[in-house]
C-alpha positions, 0 to 999 in steps of 0.5 A: 459387212466386216469392218477393220479397226486399229485399236490402242489400249492400256492393259493395266486394268484388263485381264487380257485382250481376248473375251473370257468369262471372268475379268474385264477384257479389251474384246469385251469392251469393244463388244459392249461399245458395238452394241451401243453403236449399231447391229453387230454380231462378232468381233475378232482380234489379230492376236491375244495379249495377256493381262497387263500388256498394252497395245499401240496398234492392235488390229481387230474386225467387227461384223454387222451393219450400220449406216455410219460410213466405215471411216467414221465408225471409230469415232462412234465406237469411241463415244461408248468406250472407256478411256483405256481403250480406243479405236484409232482408225476404222475402214471397210475390211477387204473381202474375206479378210481374217485379221488373225490368219492374214497377219504376216508380221508383228512387232512388240517392244519391251521396255525396262528401266534400271533404278533402285527405286520404282519411278511413279512416271515409268512403272506403268509402261516399263519394268524396273530392273537392277544393275547397269547392263552393257549395251554391246553385250545386249545387242550381240545377244539380240543378233543371236536371236534373229532368224529361224529357230526353235524357240521351245525354251522361250515359252511359258508353261501353258503354250498350246502352239503346235510348233515352236519354230518361229522367225525373228526378222529383227531384234533391236536394243535401244537405250535412252534416258527418261526423267534422269533414269536409264531406259532400254527398249527391246523391239522384236519383229517376227512372224509369230510368237509363243506364250510369253516369248517376248518377255522371256527374250527381253529377260535373257537379253537383259541378263546377258547385258549384266553377265555377258558369259550368259550369251552361250546359254542362248545357243544351248537353249535353242538346242535343248529347249530347256527353259531353265537355261534362261532368265526369268519371264519379265513382268507384263507391264513392260510389253506393248504390241506396236504393229501388225503387218499385212500384205495389203494396206488396211487403212487410208494413208498406209 
């Protein structure tokens, strides 16, 4: 039987989400907990997150047999999971469900704050940057990124994607004050993302906020695929996977 899981984790002390030989991973912790909880053979996640990246609502599956009712499996797994990864919900998976291939949309949020000093209560989940970016310029840059484009320039070296064309349904920039510090959120919803794509997008939006004339570089980057036209890749701690959407509801109450 296949079970579907809604998973949250703090990525600070993980080498990434996907299983690997060297390094602690989210998938590795789930598999260890599954062995303690029942007879399970396989886990899968809706997508890969890199070392240091967080998730509020990662979706995964677990194959195997257990007498525990599907909706109570989350509580059983959590008894064997460490504090930095937990299963929020569990359910019986639809027939033939593949959490990776069936995903239709994903939403990531990149958070950064501007301060001359790293804030101890912010730096675990947001990147510290300098300056005072202009909100109007950042929001205008976000609109340029929406739609279907060739995002070849917005990927890091090492991407194995067969195509670099992606569709971004919404790119939104919000601002707030947290502990007296300016905090910004770049929230991106798309049908898929390239390696480090959101971290590069967020960096370019910030850079345009600091130097509005840089907005022209976004169009040139789409045309040429030149990574050098864009700002540096922002650090992983600011990135959180917030939502994975499917054509059908997976959990009760959705």
